[in-house]
BAMAR-226984 format. One record per residue (C-alpha): residue in three letters; y, x, z. Coordinates in pm, whole numbers, plus 50000, padded with zeros to 5 digits. Layout:
BAMAR-226984
ALAYXZ ...
END
This chain:
BAMAR-226984
MET965844075615227 SER966534077815598 ALA968734105115748 PRO965834125015900 SER964084125315567 THR967234137715404 ARG967564165815659 ARG963934176615620 ALA964304178015242 SER967464198815274 LEU965724223015516 LEU962804226815283 LEU965164232414988 ALA966944260315181 CYS963674277215274 ALA962454276214918 ALA965744290114791 SER965514318515052 ALA961994326514943 VAL962994327714574 ILE965914350714651 ALA963744373814860 GLY960994375714599 LEU963414382714319 VAL965194410514520 LEU962194428814670 LEU959874427514372 PRO961914451314143 ALA962644474814439 THR958934478614512 ALA958094484714148 GLN960804511414132 ALA959304528614435 ASP955904529414264 GLU957454545413956 ILE958924573414169 ALA955564579314346 ALA953534580714020 PRO955714595113734 ASP954864592213372 PRO952244619913283 ALA954084626112956 SER957214635413148 ALA955304660713366 SER955194687013092 ALA958884684013007 PRO960994713413119 ALA962874709313436 ASP966584702513417 PRO968744732913491 VAL969894737313844 PRO973394723013881 ALA976184744913983 THR976784746614353 ASP979024719614476 PRO982084734514654 GLY981844707414904 SER978184713714985 GLY978894740715240 ALA977364769215034 GLU979474800115070 PRO980654813214732 ALA980174850514640 PRO982984871614762 ALA985454883514505 ALA985624920214413 ASP987714940914641 PRO991034944314461 ALA991564977414628 SER988574992714446 ALA990304989714111 THR993235009714233 ASP991425036414438 PRO992995070714379 ALA991065096914190 PRO988685118914399 ASP990035150114555 ALA989905180914325 ALA987945199614585 THR984975174514570 ALA985155166314195 PRO982435181013965 GLU983255215213831 PRO984695212113474 VAL982935228513181 ALA984835258213051 ALA985695258012682 ASP983665279812458 PRO985835310812386 ALA984215313412042 ALA985235277611944 PRO987545275511637 ALA991255269811686 ASP991155233311574 ALA988405224311823 ILE989205195912065 PRO990055211612396 VAL988275202012709 THR990525178212913 ASP989485190513260 ALA990195227513216 ALA989765252613489 PRO992765257013716 ALA995465279713583 GLY994955315713667 GLU991225311813744 ALA988815327913495 ALA985785306913374 THR982465318213520 PRO980365333213241 THR976805319413181 ASP973985344013204 VAL971215341512944 VAL967775354613060 VAL964685358612841 VAL961405358513034 ASP957815363612948 PRO955925329512988 ALA952815349113078 VAL954625362913385 THR957265336913474 THR956605299913475 PRO959155270913465 ALA958315264713829 ASP959305300013916 VAL962665295513737 LEU963395262213920 ALA962495277414253 ASP965025305514207 ALA968675299814310 PRO970875320414083 ASP974345331214192 ALA975905321513862 PRO975135296513583 THR971975308213406 VAL970115298113094 THR966425308713089 LEU964655312712764 PHE960845316012734 ALA959955340912465 GLU957095335812215 PRO954505362812217 ALA955235388911953 ASP951685385511820 PRO949965353111915 ALA946595364711776 ALA946715396011989 ALA947715375512300 ALA944695352912251 ALA942175380012166 PRO939465386612430 ALA940145417212643 PRO937675444312750 GLY935865432513061 ASP935965395512960 PRO932615377712935 CYS930975384112600 TYR933685408012481 PRO934635412812199 ALA933405376712139 VAL933715346612366 CYS930725325812472 ILE931025288012440 ASP928375261612510 ASN927815224412531 GLY925105226512793 THR922315229712542 ILE923535254712279 LEU925455287512344 LEU927295306212080 ALA929015340412092 VAL931965336611860 ASN934135366111747 PRO937845363811673 THR936995370311302 GLY934705339511287 GLU931145353511294 LEU928525352711574 ASN926955378711804 THR927985403012076 SER926165431312238 ASP926805419412597 GLY926835384212732 THR927555394813092 GLY929625368913279 SER928395340013057 LYS925325317413075 ALA923665342112834 GLY923595368913099 PRO923505406713046 GLY922405418612704 ASP923075406512350 ALA923945370412273 GLY924495351211956 LEU922755317311914 GLU920935306812236 PHE918895276012332 LEU919845272712696 PRO916835252012811 THR914505281612728 GLY917125310012760 ASN915955324112421 ASP918265338012157 SER917805338111782 THR920395360611604 SER921385389011836 PRO918175408411917 GLY917935440311714 CYS920925441511487 LEU923985418511526 CYS923385406111170 GLU925215373311123 GLY928345369110913 TRP930355353510631 GLY932405363110331 VAL934715347010074 ALA935685359909728 ASP937405353909405 PRO935005367109132 ALA937785368608869 THR939915393909064 GLY937255409309285 VAL939245401509601 TRP936975394309899 GLY936985396110274 GLY934465388110549 ALA933065396610889 ASN929755407111020 GLN929295427311336 ASP926615447711163 ASP928985457410878 SER932285461711056 PRO933345450811408 ASN936815440811290 GLY935835425810953 ILE936635438310603 ASN940005431310431 LEU940865407710717 SER943715402210960 VAL943365377811248 GLU946095351911240 SER945055332911553 PHE942025329011785 THR941855302312052 TRP939025289412259 THR937955268112557 GLY934645266812745 SER933065246812462 THR935195253012151 ALA936535282911952 THR938765284811647 SER939215315211430 VAL941975317811166 VAL942055349210951 LEU943795361010635 VAL941835377110356 ASN944145403110203 ASP944185418709859 ALA944455456009778 GLU948225455609845 GLY947765438310183 ALA949115405010066 PRO947395373610191 TYR944975359209938 PHE942865334210137 ARG943325318210475 VAL939965310710632 THR939445288310937 HIS936225284911135 GLU936495257511402 TYR933475256611636 VAL933025223511817 PRO930055205411978 SER928535179511749 GLU929365144211850 ALA926015132211705 THR923575153611894 PRO923605179412182 ASN921235201411977 LEU923985212311730 TYR927285229211714 GLN929505219711419 VAL931635245311237 ASN934465231211030 VAL935275256710762 THR938505255610561 ILE939525279610281 GLU943115278910165 ASN944565295809849 MET947365319309964 SER947485340909649 GLY950355324109475 ALA948285316709168 PRO945455292009086 ILE941915304909162 ALA939285294208920 THR936265299009146 VAL935835303609523 GLN932565318609650 TYR931385318210006 ARG928375335010166 ARG926755329910506 VAL923875352110616 MET921835357110929 ASP918795377111043 TRP916505354511238 ASP915195371311548 ILE913505342811735 GLU912665349412101 PRO910195352812262 THR908685368311946 ALA911765385111806 PHE911375404911476 ASN908265384811391 GLU909235348611295 PHE908445320411054 VAL911375309910825 THR911885277210641 ILE914695271710385 ASP915485239510201 GLY918495237509974 GLY918125200709904 THR920395186909630 ALA923555205609724 THR925465211709404 ALA927725238309554 LEU924675259409672 LYS923865285509407 PHE921355308909572 THR919165311809879 SER916725337510011 ASP915325351310337 ASP917325384510327 GLY919095382310660 PHE920125418710633 ALA922215414210315 SER925925422310294 SER928385395110375 ASN930145401310039 PRO929495372109807 LEU929905395509512 SER927145418509621 GLY924565399109428 PRO921155383109515 SER918595399609730 GLN915355389509906 ILE912625401210148 LEU909775376810091 PHE911125349009885 THR914125332009707 GLY914825295309684 ASN912965272109918 ALA910055280210148 VAL908225264310440 ASP906995285710734 SER907295318610546 GLY906025347810759 PRO905625359011017 ALA908015387710935 ASP911405401611029 HIS913605381710795 GLY916295355410794 ALA918405332310571 LEU921015338210304 PHE923115309810144 ASP925565315609851 PHE927985287909758 SER930395283509459 PHE933085257209520 GLY935065257109199 GLY938835261709173 LEU941765259909410 ASP945405254109314 VAL948255273009483 GLY948195261809841 GLY945045241509784 LYS942285238910045 LEU938575231110040 SER936335224710340 PHE932705220810438 VAL930535221510750 ILE928035245510903 TYR925635237011184 TYR924065260611442 GLY921625247911705 GLY918175246811862 ALA915525222211980 ALA912375222212184 ALA910235213511885 GLU910465210211502 THR910505172411513 ASP913485173911753 ALA915265198011512 GLN914635174411222 ALA916045145411426 ALA919205165711495 LEU919705172911128 ALA919135137111038 ALA921855126811296 VAL924465147511105 GLY923115142010750 ALA922565179410685 GLU922265187210309 ALA920715222510331 TYR919105240510621 SER916975269010753 PHE914575268611056 GLY913645299511249 GLN910495296611465 THR908345319411676 SER905155334411541 THR903055315011789 ASP903685279111675 PRO905185275511327 ALA903855240211281 GLY905085225011609 GLY908045247611655 THR907635252712027 PRO909035264712260 ASN912185265312045 THR913085258711681 PHE916445273211577 ILE918725256311321 PHE921155268511057 ALA922395241110821 PHE925235229110596 GLY927015196010522 LYS929595184110267 VAL928305207910001 GLY927665182509728 GLY924165170909832 SER922345142109994 ALA920985141410344 ILE917515158210351 PHE916285139110654 ALA916735101610665 ALA918905089410941 PRO916975072811222 GLU916585035311172 PRO918215013511426 PRO915734998511679 ALA914274965211569 PRO915954934811732 ALA914184919012024 GLU911804891211930 VAL913554857711946 GLN911784831712145 PRO911224797911956 VAL913604770812046 VAL911924740312205 ASP912724708612015 VAL914154685612289 GLN914924649612198 PRO918514642112271 ALA919174618812561 ALA920594584612499 PRO924444587012467 ILE926344576912766 VAL929254554712684 ALA932104554612926 GLU934444525512923 VAL937884538712955 ALA940814515513025 SER943724517712792 ALA946924532612919 PRO949104506013082 ALA952284495412905 LEU955334496813115 ALA957374465213143 ALA961204464713121 THR961414467213497 GLY959254498713501 SER956374480913668 ASP952864482413531 PRO949734461813577 ALA948514484213859 THR951764478314046 THR951564440713998 ALA947954439714116 ALA948864460614425 LEU951584435314527 PRO950264399414447 TRP952074383014737 TRP955564389414595 SER954694371914278 LEU952954343914464 ALA955994339614692 ALA958374338614396 VAL956254312314209 THR955734291914520 GLY959434292114603 ILE960394281414247 ILE957884252914252 ALA958934241214596 GLY962564242614505 ALA962014222514188 ALA960084196014391 LEU962834192714655 VAL965444189314384 VAL963494159814239 LEU962994143714585 ARG966734148314663 ARG967714130714344 ARG965324101514418 ALA966764097714767 VAL970274096114634 ARG969264069714387 ALA967594049414664 GLU970704050614877 ARG972724037414590 
END
């Protein structure tokens, strides 16, 4: 081979070698850059590495150290320090003394104790006052909570309180019965008030005599007590333990006392609006044995004279005792005594009746609840209310599941019960609901479902996840940079060819 041929071969060999070296060097670097730009998705959810501690040489200023002088600061001046608490002079001799005692020779300031009436002085008044000496203020309890809560002369509906739910108004006395002679200052207005249907402004129990009341008794001992404004304004054998009320609720708690004045029963009447219907008030009645001995039988009576406006003293009366096992007697004698031991009585009928009248009569219910252990309690429910028609009254009783009831209606429309039907009913007395609860509305008609043939399935061809090579490159990276691979392969082939040519030239020269 001639010298020029030899030089050309050497030059080509050098170029090929340079291309091979460049391809081998740049290809891994490019693949590594692609790995940084598109990290592995599996690593994206891994928690981040903790932030390394600040390098002292990075220029970040370290947090200043605590001021050493603060640990050795002198104690505050005695003139600005909080005043020490003087030791209790009544403390026993072995009590641990207070470290920061008052200065020698200076007497401890005594603490004043002041008792105030919470009805006159409020906590805000106490906090606003700046006493000259340390003062402890005590708020005294009223000596007689019942007396403190009792309505006062001049109050609306005195001696009762008038409560309402927007539809029904009741005049409730502290002893638990209804009716008052004057509703001035309330929605009832001047004149008597008892059980009123506000939409018509008509009352049902207060016109004429204030005859509505209750009584509880132990027939074995003859002890009884009760309340009826027509019998006694303050009740018989009763003492009021507490009476509280709001604009829509009232709770009476009384003690029925025996001949010696000792408590025998505690009776609670809690008047609250019914949650089931605006046409009713619910009275939760609880009777507790306070006698100190078991009571074999507890009797309870509730009685009212219906006087249905606008035709008071001339009404139709309906009574239905249902299946109540605790109910022992019913009649239309609304003028009867509240004493459960006074025996049965009637005006036109006993038992059940529908639209009896018209006459001046009412409703009488006698219950026997069995025995009570010492401290034992029994409870049941009374309902008072009114509606614009008899069907509305029945719907109200169905809503609460009443087990016994009486309706009072005007003499003009006993069948329809307009303009108002008044309600007196009981629950939780051992019976079943007289009126069926309203059935829930039927569900809306479901439209038929149109049978639609399913569309042909769409198959999507998904490429498998690329497998990373040892260098960290993947097929996508390789496809993105074909010239690096081509350069490397070309360089290798060219180099090999030149090596072969070089060897042949050497052999020819020999």
